[in-house]
N, C-alpha and C positions, 0 to 999 in steps of 0.2 A: 263635245271636247272644246277646251279652251287651252291656251299655250301659257306656261308659267313665264312670267315677265323677268325672272331671274335666270333660271337654268334652262328654259325653253322646252321643258318636259311638258307632256300632254297631262292635263287635269280631266278626269273622265266625269266626275259627279260634282254637283254643288254640295258644299257643307251647310250652308244656310241660306234661306230665302224667306224674305217677309214682304208684304205688299206696300205700296206707297201709303204715305209719304215717307221719303228718306230725309234724314237731317243732315246738314253740311257742318263743318267745323265753325262756320261763322253764324250758326243758330238760325239758319234759314231751311224752309221746308221746299222740298222739290218732288214733284209728282212722278216718281220713278220708284220701282222696287229696290230692296237692298238685297244683293246677291254676294255670297262670299265662297270662295274656292281655296282649297288648301293643298299644296303640292306635295305629294310623297317623295319626290326625288330630292328636294333641298330644304323643306320646311317652311316655305314662303307661303303667306296668305295674301289674296288680292280680291278685289272688287272690281266690278264693271267701271268703265269711265262714265262720268256724269255727262249729259248732253251739253254741247256747245262749251267744252271745257276751256278753249282758249279765250273765249269772250268772258267767261266767268272769272278767269284770274286777271285779265285786262282790266275790266271795267265793274265786275261785281264783287270781287273779293273784298278789297278795301279794309283789310284788317288793321285793327287800331287806329282808323282815321276818323272814327266818330268823337275821339275826345283826345286832346293833346295829352292828357296824363293817363290815357287808358292803358291797363297792365293787368295781368293776371296774378293772382295769389299762388305764390309757390309753397309757402308754409307759414304758420301761425305759431310764434314762440310761446312758451309756458307763460311769459308775462303779457301776453297779448300783441306784442309786436309783430306786424305784418312783414314778411320777406317777399318782395316781389320777383317774377319770374325772370324779367331781364337782368336784374341785379345779380341774380344768382348765375344765369347763363354767362353774364360778362366776366364774373369772377372765375367760374369754371373755365371758360374759354382761355383766359390769361394763363391760368395755371397748366392746362394741357398742351397748350401750343407752345408756351416758353419762347415767345418770339426774340430773335436777335434784335440788337438796336439798330433803328431806321427800316425795319422790315416793311415790305409792301405786302399789305394784307387786303384781301377780297371778301367781302360779303355777298355770297351768291344767292339770289332769292332774298334780298335785303329787306323788303317791305319798307317800314320807316327807319330801319337800321338802328333802332334804339339800343340793341346789344353792342353793335359796333361803336356807337357814340360812347358808350360807358367803358368799353376797352380803351378807346382812344383817350378819355378824359384820364385815365390811370397810366396811359402809355402815350403821351403826346408826341413821342419821337417816331411813332410809326406812320405810314402813309396809307390812309384808309381809302379804299375804293368800293364801290356799290355796283350791283347789278340787279335789275328785277325784269320781269315780263309785263310789268306795267308801267306807265308814266305817272300814275296818281300819286306815287310816293315822293317824286322829285322835290316838291316844296319842302319835304321834311329834310332833305339831304342839303339843300341850299344853305350856304352861310358857313358850313364847317367841313364840307367835302368839295374839293376843287372840281370845277365844271368837267374837265378833261379826265376825271377820276370817277365819272358817274356814266352809266350805260343802261338803256332800256331796251327791250325787245331782242336786240341781238349783241353779242360781245364784240368789240372791236377787233379786227384781225391783229392790230398792233399790240392787244394784249397778251398774245401768246408767248409763253414762256416767261412772263413779267413777274410773278408773284412768289414770294418766299412761303406764303401759306394762303389758305382760303378756308372759310368757314361758311357752312350752310345749315341754318338752324330750323329744324321742322319743315322742311321743303321736300325732300326727296319722296315722302309718302304720298305726296300730291301728284308725281309726274308719271305718265304712262310708259315711259321708257327709262327705267331707273339706271340701266347699264349705260345707255347713251349719255344720261345726265352725269354719271361719274366720269365717263370719258371725256366729257366737254370741259370738265374742270381739270383733269389731268393735263390737258393741252395747255391751260393757262398757267400751270406751275412751272417754276424752275426745276432742273433735275434735283431730286432729293427733297422738294418742297413738300409740305405737310398739308394735308386735309383734315378739318375736323368737321364731321357730320353729326348732327343730332336728329333724332326721330322718336316717335312713340314706341314703348315696348309694349306690345299688346298682352304679353304674358302677364305683366304687372298692372297694365291699365286696360281691362277688357273692353271698356266701352269704346275704345278706338277701333273695334272690329265692326262697328255699325256706323261710322262716320262716312257719309256718302263721297266725300271729296278725298278721303285718304284711300286711294285705290291699291296702296301697298301696305302690307302689316308685316314688318320684319321680324324674324327670329334671328338669334345669333347666328345659327347656320346659314341662313339666306343672306344675311348682312355680310359676312365674311366671303360668301360665294360671289356676291355682286361687286365687292371691292376688288376681289382678284380678278375678275372679269374686266373691271375698269381700269386695271393697271396699277393697283396699289397693294402694299403690303401693310397688314394691319400692325400698329405698334401698341396701341392702347383701346382696350374696349371696356369701357366703364358702365355698368348697369346699375350703380348704387348711388352715385353723387347726386343724380336727379332722379328721385324715384319715379317710375313709370315712364322713363326713357333711357335710350341708348345714347352715349356720348362716345363716339369712336374717333381716334387720330389714325390716319394712313398716310404712309409715306409714297410719294411718286415713285414707281420703278421704272427703270429705262429698259428693262427686259420683260418678256410676258412671265406673269406670275402664276404658277401651278395652282390650280383650282382644286385643292384637296377638300375632301368632304368627311367630316366626322359623323358616322352613322348613328352613334349614340345621339349627339346633338340633333340630328335630323329627325330621329324617331321621337324624341322628347317634344321637338318643336311641333311635329304633326299631331301628337297626342294632345298637346296643350291647346293647338288651334281648334281641333274637334271639340275639346271640353269647353271651350269659350262659345263656340257655335251653339252647342247644347244648352249652355246656360242661358244664352239669350232667347233661345226657343222657348224654353220652360218658363223663364221669368216673364216674358211677354204674355204668356198665356196666364200665369200668376197674377200679373199687373191687371189685366183684363177683368178678371174675377173681382179683384179688390176695388176696381173702378165701378163695377156693377153693384158692388155692397153699398158704396157711397154715391150712388146715383142721385144727382139733384142736391146733394148736401154740400155744404161749404167746406173747403180745403184748401191747403197751401201747399207749395212745393218748395223744398228746401234745396237750393242752388240753381243759379240762373246760367250755369254752364252747360256742357254737353248733357250730362246725365239727366239734370233736372228738365232740360228742353226735350230729351227724347221721351221722358215721362210724359210731358205736356202733350206731345205728338200723339200719344196713345189714349190719354184719358180726356182730352179736351171736350170731348162731345157728350161725356157722361157725368163729370163732376164739376160742381161750380167753383172755379179757382177764384180764390180772394186775392192772392199775391204769390210772388216768389220771394224767398228769404235768401239772402246773401251777406257773407261778411266782408266783401270787398266794397270799401267805400266809394270806389270809382264807379261801381255798378249801381249803388243805392240812388234812389230818386229818379232812376230811369223807368222806362216801360218797356217791358219784354213780352212779346206775343200779346200785346194789348193790356197787360196786367202790370200793377207797380211792383218794383224791386225794393223792398224795404229790408231794414236791419233784423236779424232773427229775434232780438227781443221786442220788436214791434209786431209779433204775429197777433191777428185779431183774437179776441177772447172767444168769438162764436165760431171759430174754425174747429171742425171735428175730426179732421184728419190731416196729418202732415206726411206727404209723399217725399222721401228722401232721396234726392238726386245727386249722390255721391258715388265714387268709387266703392263698389261693395265690398272691396278688400279693405276698406278704411273707414266706412260709413258709421259703424256702431261705435267705433273709438271716438270719431270726431263729434258725434252727436252726443256721446256720453259726457263730454266736457261742457256741455250746455244745458245745465239743470232747469233753467227756464222753459225748455222745450218738453220737459217731462212733467205734465200737470194733468190733473183730472180731466177727463172730457176731451183730451186730445189723443187721438191714436196714432202711432208712428207706423208707417207703411214702408217697408223695406224692399229695395230692389233686389230680389234674390228668387231663386227657383222655390 
């Protein structure tokens, strides 16, 4: 038995388990199995905590610190223009929060606070504040955030009730106590203050189910349940503006919020969660077979993000990997798991297979737009059952 982190109900059985290594969101391998549980009561999916989780986020996580310009690709337009993730997050945050003039805005779990910096550039009237559970990011804050508007490890008591709004981008999926996390932000907001949360939508991005340090995989039903338990009324739940993610705005309530549960949403979330677990179980077996087919032969992996890294973790001992291919210029010319990251057009002529490490819901469309990858002698291997 294990307890659901959202509703507290008992989860009797594992939905998915695979042996070590597990892959983290920062593309490191850890020697633990991956286990997923799906709650019948609220539709929440969750994984075991990783070992030494506090130290991991304090000194090991260091997201985006490897490069000043590090960012992830959000989209590639038809003309080839790249749209970066933090640019889109900043625009979406401004639109969803609709901050009043002079608002005090807290970035909770800020990391480098690149999204906040871009919000502030467009809205220099606001008062930006940052908090993170690591001091590693403080140099990135200095010079544009006042020293008394920065906090690490613990939020100052003086910040209680200070903020007109708070945002927390892609943080809550990492925390072992999501209800406590939400209640902690509730305390920091003024009455009627707004909270903007973003997190992966595992239904639209099934790879999230196997990310070792993403211990929570929210559905719409479990997200609404968690926010109500944390003292918030949902104002907006947007699952389309950032494909593969939820962006939700919730308003601090001064009275307990009724935790209503939509039985249809719960059932759909449970069914989808179990379906994703089955996909990973069967696709892992299929990938193992294809790796055996190409044992000792040269191959490349498309994508140096999570999906490509997960493929590498499963085929690294069978296939002779020549390179990772990635469209992100900030990742090219780097080394990933000991292999070069190159532009897709630079794939070696003697590569016999290309393992496609992209969201399987979008992979065929994306690769279909790259005719230079469809050539004689190169077999495309898809991540699917």
